N, C-alpha and C positions, 0 to 999 in steps of 0.2 A: 455504562457510558450513556450520556444524553446528547446525541448528536443533533445538529441542525437538520431539520427535515426540508429538503429542497424539492422544488417542482421542476422536472425536466421537460423542456419544450421540444416536441418533435416536428412542429410545423403542420399546417392544415393539409398539406399534400402527402404527408408521410405518416406511417404507423409506428416508426421508431426513429431514433436520432443517430446520425453519424456526423462527427465533427473532426476537423483538422485544426488543432490548437497550436499556437506558436507563442503563447504568453505564459510566464511561470506562475501567475497568480490565479489561474483558472480553478485549480483544485486545492488551494492552500487554506482550507478551512475544514474543521471536523464536521462532517455532514453525512446524511444518508438519504435514500430515496427508494420508492417502491420498485423502480426499474433496476434490472441487472445492469452492470457496467463492465464492458470489456475494453481495456485500455492498453495501448502499445506505446511505449516510450521510444521514439526514434532518436531523440537527442535530449540530453539533460540528466542530471543526477540530483539526489536529495535523500530525504528521510521519508519512509513509508510507514503509515499507521493504518492498520486494518484490524478492526476488532481489538483484541488484546495482543496483536502481533506488531512488533517494531523492528524494522530492518532498513537498510539502505536500498534505494532503487537506483538503477543506472540505465544508460542508453541500451536498448535492446531488450529490456524487461517487458513482460506481458502478464497481466493479471485479470482474472475474472472475479468480479465481486457480486455476491448474491443480493437479492432483494432486501432492502432495509438493513444491510450490514454497514455499520458506520466506517468511514475511511477518510484519509487525509494524506495528501502528498505535498510535502514541503520541499521545494527546490532549495539547493544550497544558496548561501548569501551571494555568491559570485554572480548568480543569474539575475540579481536585482541591482547590480552595479551599473555604472555608466558605460562600461565596455563589456557588457554581459555576453557570454557565449549564447549560441542559438538554442532554443527550446522547440521541440516538435513532438506532438502526440497525435495519435488517432484514437478517438473515443466513441464507443457505441453504447447507447442506452436503449434497452428494450424491455417491455413487460413480458412476463412468462407466458401470458395467454393472449398476446397481441394478434396471434394467428388463429384465435378461436379456442374455446374451452376444451374441445375434443382432440385438437391436433396432437398434443403430447401423449394422448391415450392410445394413439395408433401403435400397433406392435412394431412397426418399422422405426419408430422414434424412441424406443425404450432406452437406448444408450444416451440420447440427448436429454431425456427426462432425468436420468441418473446424474448426468453432468450438472444440470441446473440445480438439482437437489444438493450435490456436493458443493456447489458454489456458495451456499449459505455460510460456509466457513472460510470463504475466500480461497482462490486457487492460483498458484503461481505456475504459469505455462512455460514449458522449457523445451529444449532440444529441437529436432527437426520440425516438430509440430508447430512450435512457435514461429519458425521461419515461414512455414507454409501459410499459417493463419495471417501473419503480417502481410503477405502478398495479397491474400483475399481481402483484408481490410483496406489496403491501398486501392484495390480494384473497386471496392464498394463505394469509395468516395466519388468515383466517376460513373456510377450507374444510377439508374432511376427505374421507377415502375416495378413490375414483378421481378425483374432481374436483380434489383436491390435486395428483395426478400430472399431470393435464391442464394445470393452471395452470403448473406448472414447465415442461412441454413447450412451452407457448405462449411463456413468457418466453425460453427458449432459442431457439425458432424466430424470435422477433422479432429477437434479436441476430444469429442466423445469416443471416437473409435480408437485413437492411439493412447488416450488416457495418460499423457506425460505431465501430470500436475501434482503439486504438493499442497497440502492444506496449509493455510496461513494462521488461522486462529486456533486456539485450544478447543478441545471437544466440549468443554463445559462453559464456553463463553456465552453469556446472556446479555441482552441489551434491551433498552426501552426507548421510547420516543418523546419523553418529556423534554421540551425545548428550553426550560427555564435555566438550565446550567450551561448552555452553549458558550456564552462569552467567557465564563469562568474557566471552563476546560480549555478553550482555545487559548486563553491567556497563559495558562499553565504550560501547555504544549509549546507555544511559541517561545516563551521565555526559556524553557528548558533546552530547546534545540539551539537557541542562540548562546547559551551560557554553560553548557554541560562540561566544557573543558576546564572550567574553574570550579572551586567548591561552592555549591549553592547552599546557603544556610537556611534552616527551617523558617526563621523569622522572615527571611527574604522572600521565599516562595509563598509563604502564607499571606504575606502582604499583597503579592501579585494575585492570589486567589481571592482576596477579600474576606478571609476567615482568620480566626485566631490561630496562633501557633499550636495551642493545645488540641484544637479540633482538626487541623489540616490533615494529619496522617490518617485519621479515621475517615475523614471525608474522601481523601484521594483513593484509599483502598476500597471504599464502598462503591466508587464509580468505576474503578478499573480492575479490581480484583488483584491488584499489585501494590506493594509498598512503593513509596516514591523513590527510595534508594534503588530498588530493583528496576524501576522504570528508567532511571538515569543510567544504571549499568548497561541496560540493553541498548540505549542510545549510544553510549560510548563504544560498546562492542560492535554495533552496526557501523559506526564510523571507522573503527579499526579494520573491519572487513573491507571497507572501501579502500583504505590506504594499502592494505595487503594486495588487493587486486591491482591497484595502480602501480605498486612495486617501485615507488620513488624513495622510500625510506627503509632503513633496516628495522628489524622488529623492535629493538629497544628504543629507537627514536620514535616510532609510531605509537609505542606504549604511552609515552608522555604527551605526544601530540593528541592522543585520544582522551586525555584527561585523567589517566591513572597515575598514581604517585610512585609506584614501584613495579618492577617487572613481575615479581611473584604474584602480586595481587591481580595484575593484568592477565597473566597466564591462567590463573585459577578461574576468574570470571569469564574469560573468553571460552574456556573449555566447558564451563557450566552452561553457557548460552548456546554455543554452536555444536557442542559434543566433540570438538576437535581442538587440537593445539593450533596456535597461529601458523606454525610452519607447515603442518599437514594441510590446513585450510588453504594456504597459498599454493602449495604444490598441487593439490587436487584441482583448484581452479585453473592453474596454468596448464595442467594436463588436459582438462576438458576443453 
């Protein structure tokens, strides 16, 4: 992937950045930055792209993104409407060595060092750890000076000690920082998220990408390590997961609402992507 390289501003009085965001378009572009990013979604839902991982995000989710790992959160269309629901996030950006080159080499910080190394593949934070870190992030917004650094250290230590995190990207995911393809990939992502419920023809998406139909499939796979059809299936399954969690439709109804043409195809692809049947996925989420 070739993400947009962004510069994160921490301000002259701070060594790292803590933000309280309430707009849906803050993170809606494929990008990366040298700083690690810890983000907590208090309100809002949408599609999450991190490296080669595609899934739905929802209120209550928390993710730790490693240095220069490309990512993109696209809120659902409803959040851009005239009567949009509220969006709220707490976002922290920090460099791995902002506290000095030797800090992570201290034996007491071994687990934090391992956490930051693991974050290079993106980490989904879950369970009681997520709830505790969310409280620490909220407190961080109201602190300053050395106390602010202590709160960040506490949050990282909470995650490092309990280790309740799942990798998001595949182990073989590689990326570079050539910015020449940013607009093309953003256009493909944006168009795909808006139109995945209908059949997207090769000529159609190739035109969006600004390449010929013959070269599009090769181009897309070279940038994402996935075929375009696989990419669309993962978006559809992610959306189906969201509908299952919301539990507003029966499984056959949400199959078609997710863009699948028949239930057997939906069931097969859902199990391939999630490792579970739709019914088991829904039951496990409800139980948890």
